[in-house]
Every structure is written in C-alpha cells, then in structure tokens.
All heavy atoms as TSV, in Angstrom:
chain	resi	resn	atom	element	x	y	z
A	1	MET	N	N	8.031	-37.171	17.850
A	1	MET	CA	C	8.923	-36.779	18.937
A	1	MET	C	C	8.102	-36.604	20.212
A	1	MET	O	O	7.088	-35.933	20.219
A	1	MET	CB	C	9.634	-35.472	18.571
A	1	MET	CG	C	10.534	-34.967	19.651
A	1	MET	SD	S	11.323	-33.382	19.311
A	1	MET	CE	C	12.313	-33.784	17.912
A	2	ALA	N	N	8.532	-37.212	21.283
A	2	ALA	CA	C	7.847	-37.092	22.563
A	2	ALA	C	C	8.043	-35.689	23.129
A	2	ALA	O	O	9.054	-35.037	22.881
A	2	ALA	CB	C	8.375	-38.130	23.534
A	3	VAL	N	N	7.080	-35.261	23.917
A	3	VAL	CA	C	7.130	-33.913	24.486
A	3	VAL	C	C	8.362	-33.736	25.352
A	3	VAL	O	O	9.016	-32.700	25.311
A	3	VAL	CB	C	5.852	-33.624	25.295
A	3	VAL	CG1	C	5.934	-32.273	25.963
A	3	VAL	CG2	C	4.633	-33.690	24.395
A	4	ALA	N	N	8.728	-34.743	26.119
A	4	ALA	CA	C	9.913	-34.641	26.986
A	4	ALA	C	C	11.167	-34.389	26.165
A	4	ALA	O	O	12.068	-33.661	26.596
A	4	ALA	CB	C	10.064	-35.912	27.816
A	5	GLU	N	N	11.246	-34.954	24.975
A	5	GLU	CA	C	12.406	-34.752	24.113
A	5	GLU	C	C	12.486	-33.319	23.595
A	5	GLU	O	O	13.574	-32.818	23.318
A	5	GLU	CB	C	12.362	-35.731	22.946
A	5	GLU	CG	C	12.538	-37.176	23.358
A	5	GLU	CD	C	12.332	-38.135	22.212
A	5	GLU	OE1	O	12.085	-37.696	21.075
A	5	GLU	OE2	O	12.419	-39.340	22.464
A	6	VAL	N	N	11.357	-32.668	23.475
A	6	VAL	CA	C	11.344	-31.272	23.016
A	6	VAL	C	C	12.111	-30.397	23.996
A	6	VAL	O	O	12.903	-29.546	23.599
A	6	VAL	CB	C	9.891	-30.757	22.864
A	6	VAL	CG1	C	9.868	-29.257	22.607
A	6	VAL	CG2	C	9.175	-31.498	21.756
A	7	PHE	N	N	11.908	-30.631	25.279
A	7	PHE	CA	C	12.600	-29.829	26.285
A	7	PHE	C	C	14.106	-30.050	26.235
A	7	PHE	O	O	14.875	-29.120	26.442
A	7	PHE	CB	C	12.058	-30.133	27.683
A	7	PHE	CG	C	10.639	-29.668	27.889
A	7	PHE	CD1	C	9.639	-30.574	28.181
A	7	PHE	CD2	C	10.302	-28.330	27.785
A	7	PHE	CE1	C	8.334	-30.157	28.380
A	7	PHE	CE2	C	9.002	-27.901	27.976
A	7	PHE	CZ	C	8.016	-28.819	28.275
A	8	GLY	N	N	14.540	-31.280	25.966
A	8	GLY	CA	C	15.969	-31.568	25.880
A	8	GLY	C	C	16.618	-30.857	24.710
A	8	GLY	O	O	17.749	-30.396	24.801
A	9	GLY	N	N	15.901	-30.752	23.603
A	9	GLY	CA	C	16.439	-30.101	22.415
A	9	GLY	C	C	16.322	-28.588	22.428
A	9	GLY	O	O	16.959	-27.908	21.627
A	10	ARG	N	N	15.496	-28.071	23.310
A	10	ARG	CA	C	15.286	-26.626	23.407
A	10	ARG	C	C	15.362	-26.202	24.871
A	10	ARG	O	O	14.335	-26.055	25.540
A	10	ARG	CB	C	13.904	-26.241	22.849
A	10	ARG	CG	C	13.600	-26.670	21.434
A	10	ARG	CD	C	13.919	-25.653	20.367
A	10	ARG	NE	N	13.609	-24.289	20.656
A	10	ARG	CZ	C	12.501	-23.649	20.297
A	10	ARG	NH1	N	11.552	-24.275	19.658
A	10	ARG	NH2	N	12.347	-22.375	20.571
A	11	PRO	N	N	16.544	-26.013	25.410
A	11	PRO	CA	C	16.679	-25.724	26.849
A	11	PRO	C	C	15.999	-24.429	27.294
A	11	PRO	O	O	15.665	-24.297	28.469
A	11	PRO	CB	C	18.196	-25.654	27.060
A	11	PRO	CG	C	18.788	-25.492	25.711
A	11	PRO	CD	C	17.827	-26.067	24.725
A	12	GLU	N	N	15.774	-23.506	26.381
A	12	GLU	CA	C	15.093	-22.252	26.752
A	12	GLU	C	C	13.584	-22.430	26.886
A	12	GLU	O	O	12.894	-21.585	27.457
A	12	GLU	CB	C	15.403	-21.152	25.722
A	12	GLU	CG	C	14.687	-21.295	24.386
A	12	GLU	CD	C	15.282	-22.304	23.412
A	12	GLU	OE1	O	16.240	-23.003	23.744
A	12	GLU	OE2	O	14.763	-22.374	22.291
A	13	LEU	N	N	13.061	-23.538	26.380
A	13	LEU	CA	C	11.625	-23.802	26.421
A	13	LEU	C	C	11.240	-24.305	27.802
A	13	LEU	O	O	11.843	-25.235	28.337
A	13	LEU	CB	C	11.274	-24.851	25.362
A	13	LEU	CG	C	9.805	-25.134	25.127
A	13	LEU	CD1	C	9.091	-23.889	24.611
A	13	LEU	CD2	C	9.657	-26.271	24.129
A	14	GLU	N	N	10.235	-23.684	28.403
A	14	GLU	CA	C	9.809	-24.076	29.745
A	14	GLU	C	C	8.400	-24.643	29.779
A	14	GLU	O	O	8.027	-25.296	30.753
A	14	GLU	CB	C	9.893	-22.882	30.692
A	14	GLU	CG	C	11.314	-22.423	30.916
A	14	GLU	CD	C	11.408	-21.380	32.004
A	14	GLU	OE1	O	10.543	-21.359	32.893
A	14	GLU	OE2	O	12.354	-20.585	31.952
A	15	ARG	N	N	7.606	-24.384	28.728
A	15	ARG	CA	C	6.193	-24.757	28.784
A	15	ARG	C	C	5.686	-25.106	27.391
A	15	ARG	O	O	5.988	-24.426	26.416
A	15	ARG	CB	C	5.399	-23.575	29.341
A	15	ARG	CG	C	3.915	-23.764	29.413
A	15	ARG	CD	C	3.267	-22.470	29.955
A	15	ARG	NE	N	1.832	-22.562	29.944
A	15	ARG	CZ	C	1.101	-22.996	30.964
A	15	ARG	NH1	N	1.693	-23.362	32.082
A	15	ARG	NH2	N	-0.198	-23.060	30.874
A	16	VAL	N	N	4.884	-26.177	27.323
A	16	VAL	CA	C	4.180	-26.555	26.100
A	16	VAL	C	C	2.704	-26.620	26.453
A	16	VAL	O	O	2.333	-27.188	27.495
A	16	VAL	CB	C	4.654	-27.923	25.567
A	16	VAL	CG1	C	3.837	-28.346	24.358
A	16	VAL	CG2	C	6.128	-27.870	25.219
A	17	GLU	N	N	1.862	-26.016	25.628
A	17	GLU	CA	C	0.425	-25.988	25.883
A	17	GLU	C	C	-0.337	-26.728	24.792
A	17	GLU	O	O	0.117	-26.817	23.654
A	17	GLU	CB	C	-0.091	-24.543	25.909
A	17	GLU	CG	C	0.479	-23.702	27.002
A	17	GLU	CD	C	-0.026	-22.267	26.948
A	17	GLU	OE1	O	-0.576	-21.845	25.923
A	17	GLU	OE2	O	0.146	-21.583	27.964
A	18	ALA	N	N	-1.515	-27.228	25.178
A	18	ALA	CA	C	-2.421	-27.855	24.225
A	18	ALA	C	C	-3.844	-27.613	24.710
A	18	ALA	O	O	-4.080	-27.424	25.907
A	18	ALA	CB	C	-2.152	-29.353	24.137
A	19	VAL	N	N	-4.783	-27.608	23.793
A	19	VAL	CA	C	-6.194	-27.475	24.150
A	19	VAL	C	C	-6.966	-28.631	23.535
A	19	VAL	O	O	-6.598	-29.158	22.490
A	19	VAL	CB	C	-6.804	-26.125	23.704
A	19	VAL	CG1	C	-6.171	-24.975	24.442
A	19	VAL	CG2	C	-6.691	-25.937	22.217
A	20	ALA	N	N	-8.046	-29.012	24.218
A	20	ALA	CA	C	-8.929	-30.066	23.725
A	20	ALA	C	C	-10.361	-29.684	24.070
A	20	ALA	O	O	-10.628	-29.173	25.167
A	20	ALA	CB	C	-8.579	-31.402	24.359
A	21	ASP	N	N	-11.257	-29.931	23.161
A	21	ASP	CA	C	-12.676	-29.662	23.394
A	21	ASP	C	C	-13.134	-30.417	24.647
A	21	ASP	O	O	-12.716	-31.543	24.891
A	21	ASP	CB	C	-13.496	-30.112	22.172
A	21	ASP	CG	C	-14.936	-29.655	22.248
A	21	ASP	OD1	O	-15.709	-30.251	23.035
A	21	ASP	OD2	O	-15.294	-28.699	21.540
A	22	VAL	N	N	-13.992	-29.792	25.436
A	22	VAL	CA	C	-14.445	-30.414	26.682
A	22	VAL	C	C	-15.203	-31.714	26.438
A	22	VAL	O	O	-15.285	-32.556	27.327
A	22	VAL	CB	C	-15.303	-29.448	27.533
A	22	VAL	CG1	C	-14.484	-28.269	28.014
A	22	VAL	CG2	C	-16.531	-28.991	26.786
A	23	GLU	N	N	-15.744	-31.906	25.255
A	23	GLU	CA	C	-16.477	-33.132	24.942
A	23	GLU	C	C	-15.614	-34.189	24.251
A	23	GLU	O	O	-16.073	-35.306	24.024
A	23	GLU	CB	C	-17.697	-32.803	24.084
A	23	GLU	CG	C	-18.722	-31.964	24.822
A	23	GLU	CD	C	-19.956	-31.664	24.003
A	23	GLU	OE1	O	-20.126	-32.248	22.920
A	23	GLU	OE2	O	-20.755	-30.837	24.449
A	24	ASN	N	N	-14.371	-33.847	23.936
A	24	ASN	CA	C	-13.499	-34.785	23.230
A	24	ASN	C	C	-12.640	-35.548	24.235
A	24	ASN	O	O	-11.483	-35.227	24.485
A	24	ASN	CB	C	-12.624	-34.030	22.227
A	24	ASN	CG	C	-11.889	-34.960	21.302
A	24	ASN	OD1	O	-11.657	-36.114	21.625
A	24	ASN	ND2	N	-11.507	-34.439	20.149
A	25	LYS	N	N	-13.226	-36.589	24.798
A	25	LYS	CA	C	-12.552	-37.375	25.836
A	25	LYS	C	C	-11.310	-38.084	25.308
A	25	LYS	O	O	-10.320	-38.225	26.026
A	25	LYS	CB	C	-13.512	-38.411	26.429
A	25	LYS	CG	C	-14.793	-37.827	26.987
A	25	LYS	CD	C	-14.541	-36.906	28.138
A	25	LYS	CE	C	-15.862	-36.403	28.709
A	25	LYS	NZ	N	-15.730	-35.252	29.540
A	26	ALA	N	N	-11.341	-38.523	24.054
A	26	ALA	CA	C	-10.185	-39.229	23.490
A	26	ALA	C	C	-8.965	-38.319	23.437
A	26	ALA	O	O	-7.861	-38.725	23.823
A	26	ALA	CB	C	-10.519	-39.773	22.109
A	27	SER	N	N	-9.138	-37.099	22.963
A	27	SER	CA	C	-8.008	-36.156	22.907
A	27	SER	C	C	-7.494	-35.830	24.300
A	27	SER	O	O	-6.284	-35.701	24.512
A	27	SER	CB	C	-8.425	-34.866	22.192
A	27	SER	OG	O	-8.627	-35.111	20.826
A	28	GLN	N	N	-8.385	-35.713	25.242
A	28	GLN	CA	C	-7.974	-35.441	26.614
A	28	GLN	C	C	-7.124	-36.582	27.164
A	28	GLN	O	O	-6.092	-36.355	27.798
A	28	GLN	CB	C	-9.201	-35.227	27.499
A	28	GLN	CG	C	-9.988	-33.977	27.150
A	28	GLN	CD	C	-11.306	-33.909	27.874
A	28	GLN	OE1	O	-11.397	-34.275	29.045
A	28	GLN	NE2	N	-12.346	-33.460	27.193
A	29	ARG	N	N	-7.523	-37.815	26.894
A	29	ARG	CA	C	-6.759	-38.978	27.351
A	29	ARG	C	C	-5.372	-39.020	26.719
A	29	ARG	O	O	-4.383	-39.327	27.388
A	29	ARG	CB	C	-7.511	-40.267	27.037
A	29	ARG	CG	C	-8.535	-40.641	28.086
A	29	ARG	CD	C	-9.023	-42.067	27.931
A	29	ARG	NE	N	-9.519	-42.368	26.591
A	29	ARG	CZ	C	-10.756	-42.152	26.154
A	29	ARG	NH1	N	-11.639	-41.601	26.973
A	29	ARG	NH2	N	-11.119	-42.466	24.935
A	30	VAL	N	N	-5.307	-38.705	25.431
A	30	VAL	CA	C	-4.002	-38.701	24.747
A	30	VAL	C	C	-3.066	-37.700	25.408
A	30	VAL	O	O	-1.890	-38.004	25.672
A	30	VAL	CB	C	-4.176	-38.385	23.244
A	30	VAL	CG1	C	-2.843	-38.072	22.591
A	30	VAL	CG2	C	-4.872	-39.532	22.530
A	31	LEU	N	N	-3.562	-36.514	25.681
A	31	LEU	CA	C	-2.729	-35.489	26.314
A	31	LEU	C	C	-2.289	-35.912	27.714
A	31	LEU	O	O	-1.125	-35.737	28.092
A	31	LEU	CB	C	-3.473	-34.153	26.360
A	31	LEU	CG	C	-3.672	-33.483	25.007
A	31	LEU	CD1	C	-4.653	-32.322	25.114
A	31	LEU	CD2	C	-2.340	-33.015	24.448
A	32	GLU	N	N	-3.209	-36.482	28.480
A	32	GLU	CA	C	-2.861	-36.918	29.828
A	32	GLU	C	C	-1.826	-38.047	29.792
A	32	GLU	O	O	-0.900	-38.070	30.604
A	32	GLU	CB	C	-4.119	-37.330	30.587
A	32	GLU	CG	C	-4.974	-36.120	30.943
A	32	GLU	CD	C	-6.365	-36.458	31.436
A	32	GLU	OE1	O	-6.820	-37.622	31.268
A	32	GLU	OE2	O	-7.016	-35.557	31.983
A	33	LYS	N	N	-1.954	-38.967	28.855
A	33	LYS	CA	C	-0.973	-40.053	28.724
A	33	LYS	C	C	0.400	-39.516	28.314
A	33	LYS	O	O	1.422	-40.119	28.627
A	33	LYS	CB	C	-1.451	-41.089	27.710
A	33	LYS	CG	C	-2.534	-41.976	28.249
A	33	LYS	CD	C	-2.905	-43.046	27.250
A	33	LYS	CE	C	-3.960	-43.964	27.828
A	33	LYS	NZ	N	-4.260	-45.092	26.932
A	34	ALA	N	N	0.412	-38.381	27.615
A	34	ALA	CA	C	1.678	-37.759	27.207
A	34	ALA	C	C	2.278	-36.905	28.325
A	34	ALA	O	O	3.302	-36.253	28.127
A	34	ALA	CB	C	1.465	-36.908	25.957
A	35	GLY	N	N	1.635	-36.898	29.491
A	35	GLY	CA	C	2.190	-36.178	30.632
A	35	GLY	C	C	1.669	-34.765	30.822
A	35	GLY	O	O	2.160	-34.034	31.674
A	36	PHE	N	N	0.683	-34.361	30.028
A	36	PHE	CA	C	0.102	-33.030	30.189
A	36	PHE	C	C	-0.845	-33.022	31.383
A	36	PHE	O	O	-1.467	-34.037	31.693
A	36	PHE	CB	C	-0.676	-32.624	28.937
A	36	PHE	CG	C	0.192	-32.187	27.787
A	36	PHE	CD1	C	0.835	-33.117	26.989
A	36	PHE	CD2	C	0.358	-30.841	27.498
A	36	PHE	CE1	C	1.626	-32.732	25.928
A	36	PHE	CE2	C	1.154	-30.438	26.438
A	36	PHE	CZ	C	1.787	-31.378	25.657
A	37	ARG	N	N	-0.955	-31.869	32.014
A	37	ARG	CA	C	-1.870	-31.694	33.145
A	37	ARG	C	C	-2.975	-30.721	32.745
A	37	ARG	O	O	-2.712	-29.680	32.135
A	37	ARG	CB	C	-1.126	-31.130	34.347
A	37	ARG	CG	C	-0.095	-32.080	34.888
A	37	ARG	CD	C	0.561	-31.502	36.109
A	37	ARG	NE	N	1.677	-32.353	36.515
A	37	ARG	CZ	C	2.490	-32.050	37.494
A	37	ARG	NH1	N	2.342	-30.928	38.165
A	37	ARG	NH2	N	3.469	-32.878	37.803
A	38	ARG	N	N	-4.193	-31.069	33.129
A	38	ARG	CA	C	-5.339	-30.190	32.847
A	38	ARG	C	C	-5.266	-28.996	33.787
A	38	ARG	O	O	-5.110	-29.134	34.992
A	38	ARG	CB	C	-6.644	-30.945	33.071
A	38	ARG	CG	C	-7.858	-30.130	32.693
A	38	ARG	CD	C	-9.130	-30.883	32.908
A	38	ARG	NE	N	-9.099	-32.127	32.139
A	38	ARG	CZ	C	-10.033	-33.049	32.202
A	38	ARG	NH1	N	-11.058	-32.903	33.007
A	38	ARG	NH2	N	-9.947	-34.139	31.479
A	39	GLU	N	N	-5.378	-27.796	33.214
A	39	GLU	CA	C	-5.260	-26.583	34.025
A	39	GLU	C	C	-6.597	-25.894	34.257
A	39	GLU	O	O	-6.790	-25.284	35.282
A	39	GLU	CB	C	-4.300	-25.601	33.364
A	39	GLU	CG	C	-2.873	-26.086	33.372
A	39	GLU	CD	C	-1.901	-25.007	32.984
A	39	GLU	OE1	O	-2.263	-24.118	32.196
A	39	GLU	OE2	O	-0.769	-25.059	33.479
A	40	GLY	N	N	-7.478	-25.942	33.294
A	40	GLY	CA	C	-8.749	-25.261	33.471
A	40	GLY	C	C	-9.543	-25.222	32.180
A	40	GLY	O	O	-9.145	-25.768	31.159
A	41	VAL	N	N	-10.677	-24.539	32.264
A	41	VAL	CA	C	-11.579	-24.433	31.122
A	41	VAL	C	C	-11.437	-23.059	30.477
A	41	VAL	O	O	-11.435	-22.037	31.167
A	41	VAL	CB	C	-13.052	-24.639	31.556
A	41	VAL	CG1	C	-13.994	-24.456	30.388
A	41	VAL	CG2	C	-13.237	-25.996	32.186
A	42	LEU	N	N	-11.296	-23.059	29.168
A	42	LEU	CA	C	-11.318	-21.817	28.394
A	42	LEU	C	C	-12.738	-21.699	27.837
A	42	LEU	O	O	-13.112	-22.391	26.895
A	42	LEU	CB	C	-10.289	-21.891	27.260
A	42	LEU	CG	C	-8.848	-22.119	27.703
A	42	LEU	CD1	C	-7.971	-22.437	26.505
A	42	LEU	CD2	C	-8.337	-20.907	28.435
A	43	ARG	N	N	-13.530	-20.877	28.452
A	43	ARG	CA	C	-14.934	-20.763	28.075
A	43	ARG	C	C	-15.087	-20.014	26.763
A	43	ARG	O	O	-14.436	-19.003	26.543
A	43	ARG	CB	C	-15.711	-20.065	29.189
A	43	ARG	CG	C	-15.617	-20.838	30.493
A	43	ARG	CD	C	-16.315	-20.202	31.659
A	43	ARG	NE	N	-16.466	-18.773	31.530
A	43	ARG	CZ	C	-17.328	-18.049	32.222
A	43	ARG	NH1	N	-18.093	-18.604	33.106
A	43	ARG	NH2	N	-17.398	-16.759	32.054
A	44	LYS	N	N	-15.947	-20.575	25.928
A	44	LYS	CA	C	-16.229	-19.992	24.609
A	44	LYS	C	C	-14.932	-19.663	23.869
A	44	LYS	O	O	-14.755	-18.587	23.321
A	44	LYS	CB	C	-17.126	-18.769	24.739
A	44	LYS	CG	C	-18.483	-19.125	25.314
A	44	LYS	CD	C	-19.448	-17.982	25.248
A	44	LYS	CE	C	-20.785	-18.447	25.808
A	44	LYS	NZ	N	-21.874	-17.618	25.387
A	45	TYR	N	N	-14.026	-20.628	23.830
A	45	TYR	CA	C	-12.678	-20.438	23.307
A	45	TYR	C	C	-12.623	-20.380	21.780
A	45	TYR	O	O	-11.796	-19.698	21.216
A	45	TYR	CB	C	-11.785	-21.550	23.837
A	45	TYR	CG	C	-10.341	-21.415	23.465
A	45	TYR	CD1	C	-9.568	-20.386	23.979
A	45	TYR	CD2	C	-9.739	-22.323	22.599
A	45	TYR	CE1	C	-8.235	-20.260	23.650
A	45	TYR	CE2	C	-8.401	-22.204	22.266
A	45	TYR	CZ	C	-7.666	-21.174	22.795
A	45	TYR	OH	O	-6.346	-21.060	22.453
A	46	TYR	N	N	-13.475	-21.134	21.128
A	46	TYR	CA	C	-13.446	-21.134	19.658
A	46	TYR	C	C	-14.844	-21.404	19.107
A	46	TYR	O	O	-15.756	-21.775	19.840
A	46	TYR	CB	C	-12.430	-22.154	19.128
A	46	TYR	CG	C	-12.777	-23.594	19.373
A	46	TYR	CD1	C	-13.304	-24.372	18.343
A	46	TYR	CD2	C	-12.561	-24.199	20.605
A	46	TYR	CE1	C	-13.615	-25.710	18.550
A	46	TYR	CE2	C	-12.858	-25.521	20.819
A	46	TYR	CZ	C	-13.390	-26.277	19.792
A	46	TYR	OH	O	-13.694	-27.593	19.995
A	47	VAL	N	N	-14.992	-21.179	17.807
A	47	VAL	CA	C	-16.272	-21.398	17.133
A	47	VAL	C	C	-16.130	-22.581	16.192
A	47	VAL	O	O	-15.175	-22.669	15.419
A	47	VAL	CB	C	-16.703	-20.138	16.330
A	47	VAL	CG1	C	-18.004	-20.387	15.588
A	47	VAL	CG2	C	-16.815	-18.936	17.250
A	48	LEU	N	N	-17.077	-23.502	16.277
A	48	LEU	CA	C	-17.101	-24.671	15.405
A	48	LEU	C	C	-18.520	-24.839	14.882
A	48	LEU	O	O	-19.464	-24.954	15.676
A	48	LEU	CB	C	-16.667	-25.929	16.173
A	48	LEU	CG	C	-16.671	-27.231	15.394
A	48	LEU	CD1	C	-15.619	-27.183	14.283
A	48	LEU	CD2	C	-16.412	-28.404	16.318
A	49	LYS	N	N	-18.665	-24.793	13.578
A	49	LYS	CA	C	-19.971	-24.938	12.932
A	49	LYS	C	C	-20.997	-23.945	13.495
A	49	LYS	O	O	-22.134	-24.279	13.764
A	49	LYS	CB	C	-20.485	-26.364	13.068
A	49	LYS	CG	C	-19.600	-27.375	12.386
A	49	LYS	CD	C	-20.138	-28.776	12.508
A	49	LYS	CE	C	-19.188	-29.758	11.843
A	49	LYS	NZ	N	-19.635	-31.135	11.992
A	50	GLY	N	N	-20.536	-22.715	13.702
A	50	GLY	CA	C	-21.416	-21.647	14.146
A	50	GLY	C	C	-21.728	-21.632	15.630
A	50	GLY	O	O	-22.499	-20.794	16.090
A	51	ARG	N	N	-21.137	-22.541	16.388
A	51	ARG	CA	C	-21.369	-22.599	17.837
A	51	ARG	C	C	-20.076	-22.323	18.583
A	51	ARG	O	O	-19.020	-22.828	18.206
A	51	ARG	CB	C	-21.861	-23.996	18.245
A	51	ARG	CG	C	-23.241	-24.329	17.757
A	51	ARG	CD	C	-23.723	-25.695	18.245
A	51	ARG	NE	N	-23.447	-25.910	19.664
A	51	ARG	CZ	C	-23.054	-27.079	20.174
A	51	ARG	NH1	N	-22.856	-28.115	19.404
A	51	ARG	NH2	N	-22.841	-27.194	21.457
A	52	THR	N	N	-20.176	-21.551	19.656
A	52	THR	CA	C	-18.991	-21.345	20.484
A	52	THR	C	C	-18.778	-22.591	21.335
A	52	THR	O	O	-19.730	-23.223	21.793
A	52	THR	CB	C	-19.125	-20.109	21.391
A	52	THR	OG1	O	-20.319	-20.217	22.160
A	52	THR	CG2	C	-19.149	-18.832	20.580
A	53	ARG	N	N	-17.505	-22.938	21.516
A	53	ARG	CA	C	-17.154	-24.167	22.207
A	53	ARG	C	C	-16.184	-23.874	23.347
A	53	ARG	O	O	-15.318	-23.016	23.236
A	53	ARG	CB	C	-16.464	-25.140	21.237
A	53	ARG	CG	C	-17.239	-25.448	19.986
A	53	ARG	CD	C	-18.377	-26.353	20.203
A	53	ARG	NE	N	-17.870	-27.580	20.833
A	53	ARG	CZ	C	-18.660	-28.473	21.393
A	53	ARG	NH1	N	-19.951	-28.311	21.417
A	53	ARG	NH2	N	-18.150	-29.548	21.941
A	54	ASP	N	N	-16.327	-24.621	24.429
A	54	ASP	CA	C	-15.379	-24.560	25.535
A	54	ASP	C	C	-14.258	-25.557	25.275
A	54	ASP	O	O	-14.453	-26.560	24.589
A	54	ASP	CB	C	-16.061	-24.926	26.852
A	54	ASP	CG	C	-17.139	-23.937	27.266
A	54	ASP	OD1	O	-17.183	-22.829	26.709
A	54	ASP	OD2	O	-17.940	-24.283	28.157
A	55	ALA	N	N	-13.100	-25.277	25.846
A	55	ALA	CA	C	-11.963	-26.181	25.695
A	55	ALA	C	C	-11.204	-26.267	27.011
A	55	ALA	O	O	-11.201	-25.318	27.804
A	55	ALA	CB	C	-11.027	-25.689	24.596
A	56	PHE	N	N	-10.595	-27.413	27.248
A	56	PHE	CA	C	-9.703	-27.564	28.389
A	56	PHE	C	C	-8.302	-27.149	27.964
A	56	PHE	O	O	-7.842	-27.495	26.879
A	56	PHE	CB	C	-9.638	-29.019	28.870
A	56	PHE	CG	C	-10.843	-29.467	29.646
A	56	PHE	CD1	C	-11.557	-30.572	29.238
A	56	PHE	CD2	C	-11.245	-28.804	30.792
A	56	PHE	CE1	C	-12.655	-31.011	29.951
A	56	PHE	CE2	C	-12.344	-29.228	31.510
A	56	PHE	CZ	C	-13.056	-30.331	31.088
A	57	MET	N	N	-7.621	-26.415	28.836
A	57	MET	CA	C	-6.213	-26.071	28.625
A	57	MET	C	C	-5.373	-27.113	29.362
A	57	MET	O	O	-5.626	-27.418	30.530
A	57	MET	CB	C	-5.903	-24.681	29.182
A	57	MET	CG	C	-4.421	-24.347	29.252
A	57	MET	SD	S	-3.602	-24.286	27.668
A	57	MET	CE	C	-4.168	-22.704	27.090
A	58	PHE	N	N	-4.407	-27.656	28.650
A	58	PHE	CA	C	-3.447	-28.594	29.211
A	58	PHE	C	C	-2.060	-27.994	29.056
A	58	PHE	O	O	-1.811	-27.233	28.117
A	58	PHE	CB	C	-3.476	-29.931	28.454
A	58	PHE	CG	C	-4.715	-30.740	28.674
A	58	PHE	CD1	C	-5.857	-30.478	27.962
A	58	PHE	CD2	C	-4.722	-31.785	29.581
A	58	PHE	CE1	C	-7.010	-31.237	28.136
A	58	PHE	CE2	C	-5.856	-32.553	29.768
A	58	PHE	CZ	C	-7.001	-32.277	29.052
A	59	SER	N	N	-1.166	-28.355	29.965
A	59	SER	CA	C	0.221	-27.904	29.817
A	59	SER	C	C	1.172	-28.957	30.339
A	59	SER	O	O	0.799	-29.838	31.126
A	59	SER	CB	C	0.463	-26.590	30.562
A	59	SER	OG	O	0.506	-26.815	31.949
A	60	ARG	N	N	2.386	-28.837	29.870
A	60	ARG	CA	C	3.487	-29.650	30.387
A	60	ARG	C	C	4.670	-28.716	30.562
A	60	ARG	O	O	5.007	-27.956	29.652
A	60	ARG	CB	C	3.835	-30.767	29.422
A	60	ARG	CG	C	4.989	-31.578	29.922
A	60	ARG	CD	C	4.863	-33.010	29.639
A	60	ARG	NE	N	6.061	-33.677	30.154
A	60	ARG	CZ	C	6.321	-34.924	29.973
A	60	ARG	NH1	N	5.481	-35.648	29.291
A	60	ARG	NH2	N	7.401	-35.454	30.462
A	61	LEU	N	N	5.270	-28.756	31.740
A	61	LEU	CA	C	6.410	-27.901	32.054
A	61	LEU	C	C	7.695	-28.700	31.962
A	61	LEU	O	O	7.700	-29.925	32.157
A	61	LEU	CB	C	6.271	-27.304	33.459
A	61	LEU	CG	C	4.999	-26.532	33.743
A	61	LEU	CD1	C	5.007	-26.036	35.178
A	61	LEU	CD2	C	4.819	-25.382	32.774
A	62	SER	N	N	8.771	-28.016	31.727
A	62	SER	CA	C	10.073	-28.681	31.640
A	62	SER	C	C	10.444	-29.346	32.967
A	62	SER	O	O	11.213	-30.303	32.991
A	62	SER	CB	C	11.156	-27.688	31.239
A	62	SER	OG	O	11.253	-26.646	32.191
A	63	THR	N	N	9.884	-28.866	34.067
A	63	THR	CA	C	10.171	-29.417	35.380
A	63	THR	C	C	9.237	-30.571	35.767
A	63	THR	O	O	9.439	-31.199	36.804
A	63	THR	CB	C	10.078	-28.319	36.446
A	63	THR	OG1	O	8.791	-27.703	36.361
A	63	THR	CG2	C	11.168	-27.285	36.257
A	64	ASP	N	N	8.214	-30.851	34.961
A	64	ASP	CA	C	7.300	-31.959	35.245
A	64	ASP	C	C	8.005	-33.284	35.049
A	64	ASP	O	O	8.829	-33.435	34.129
A	64	ASP	CB	C	6.072	-31.925	34.325
A	64	ASP	CG	C	5.117	-30.782	34.659
A	64	ASP	OD1	O	5.241	-30.195	35.742
A	64	ASP	OD2	O	4.268	-30.493	33.796
A	65	THR	N	N	7.711	-34.239	35.893
A	65	THR	CA	C	8.257	-35.587	35.739
A	65	THR	C	C	7.148	-36.511	35.273
A	65	THR	O	O	5.983	-36.285	35.542
A	65	THR	CB	C	8.854	-36.096	37.073
A	65	THR	OG1	O	7.834	-36.105	38.053
A	65	THR	CG2	C	10.009	-35.239	37.516
A	66	ASP	N	N	7.519	-37.564	34.581
A	66	ASP	CA	C	6.524	-38.518	34.081
A	66	ASP	C	C	5.937	-39.370	35.163
A	66	ASP	O	O	6.409	-39.655	36.149
A	66	ASP	CB	C	7.125	-39.417	33.004
A	66	ASP	CG	C	7.372	-38.639	31.717
A	66	ASP	OD1	O	6.638	-37.681	31.452
A	66	ASP	OD2	O	8.307	-39.016	30.995
C-alpha cells in the first residue's frame, strides 16, 4: 500500500515517520521516492553491533503533494 493511500483510509492520520541510517543511501532513496522529506539527524539514535548509530528522520504529511 502506498503511503498516500494510508492517508485516504485514515482521515485522522496527519503524519507518517520513518528513519534510515545515515550511511544507508539505498533506504534514504526509497523513502525520498515514496514522497518522504528528510527532516534532520537523530544523533546516537540506536545501537547496532555495540555501536551507537545516527539516523535521518523522514516524514510525510497528509498535506504533502507528490
């Protein structure tokens, strides 16, 4: 289901968020192609293999156009 369709089925929903590791360019591209906008960096957001990792926060609003 496309993200835009989620808003149509849930009129009370105004925002969808996603995060992607700052080094994962492929995931970032997928989110951008789906209409998400990069908002900022979440520093030391999660731990992976014993290391803290930064992540980009992406969002899509119900008012965003493709």
